[in-house]
C-alpha positions as CSV (number, residue, x, y, z in Angstrom):
1,M,0.0,0.0,0.0
2,A,1.3,3.5,-0.9
3,I,0.5,6.6,1.1
4,I,0.9,9.8,-0.9
5,S,1.1,13.1,0.9
6,N,1.1,16.3,-1.1
7,P,1.9,14.7,-4.4
8,Y,3.3,17.0,-7.2
9,L,4.7,16.7,-10.6
10,L,7.1,19.3,-12.1
11,L,7.2,19.5,-15.9
12,S,9.5,21.8,-17.6
13,S,10.4,22.8,-21.2
14,G,12.9,25.0,-22.9
15,D,10.2,27.0,-24.6
16,P,7.9,29.0,-22.3
17,S,4.9,28.9,-24.6
18,P,2.5,26.0,-24.4
19,S,2.5,23.6,-27.4
20,Q,-0.4,21.5,-28.5
21,E,1.3,18.6,-26.9
22,D,1.7,20.5,-23.5
23,I,-2.1,21.2,-23.6
24,H,-2.9,17.6,-24.5
25,V,-0.7,16.3,-21.6
26,T,-2.3,18.7,-19.2
27,R,-5.7,17.5,-20.1
28,R,-4.7,13.9,-19.7
29,L,-3.1,14.6,-16.3
30,V,-6.3,16.3,-15.2
31,E,-8.4,13.2,-16.2
32,S,-5.9,10.8,-14.8
33,G,-5.8,12.7,-11.5
34,K,-9.6,12.5,-11.3
35,I,-9.4,8.7,-11.5
36,I,-7.0,8.4,-8.5
37,G,-8.3,11.4,-6.5
38,I,-5.5,13.9,-7.1
39,D,-6.3,17.4,-8.3
40,L,-3.9,19.0,-10.8
41,L,-3.4,22.5,-9.4
42,D,-1.4,23.9,-12.4
43,H,1.0,23.0,-15.2
44,L,3.9,25.4,-15.5
45,I,6.1,25.7,-18.5
46,I,9.4,27.2,-17.6
47,G,12.1,28.5,-19.9
48,D,14.2,31.4,-21.0
49,R,13.7,33.2,-17.6
50,K,9.9,33.1,-18.1
51,F,7.1,30.8,-17.2
52,V,3.5,30.2,-18.4
53,S,0.7,28.9,-16.2
54,L,-1.7,26.7,-18.2
55,K,-4.2,27.3,-15.4
56,E,-4.0,31.1,-16.1
57,K,-4.4,30.4,-19.8
58,G,-7.6,28.5,-19.1
59,Y,-6.4,25.0,-20.0
60,L,-7.3,23.5,-16.6
């Protein structure tokens, strides 16, 4: 049995703009999280001293 406390996943990319693949992965993570009872709070893309929040962009 596994006990998970405050689980998180950090995804990063060299390009701070969301690609179609980033958006697709985010949506799959949201659906997968629902199945196992973990809410995805945000997906940040970090690169070139900038970041983009897919939650702020409306993809969550």
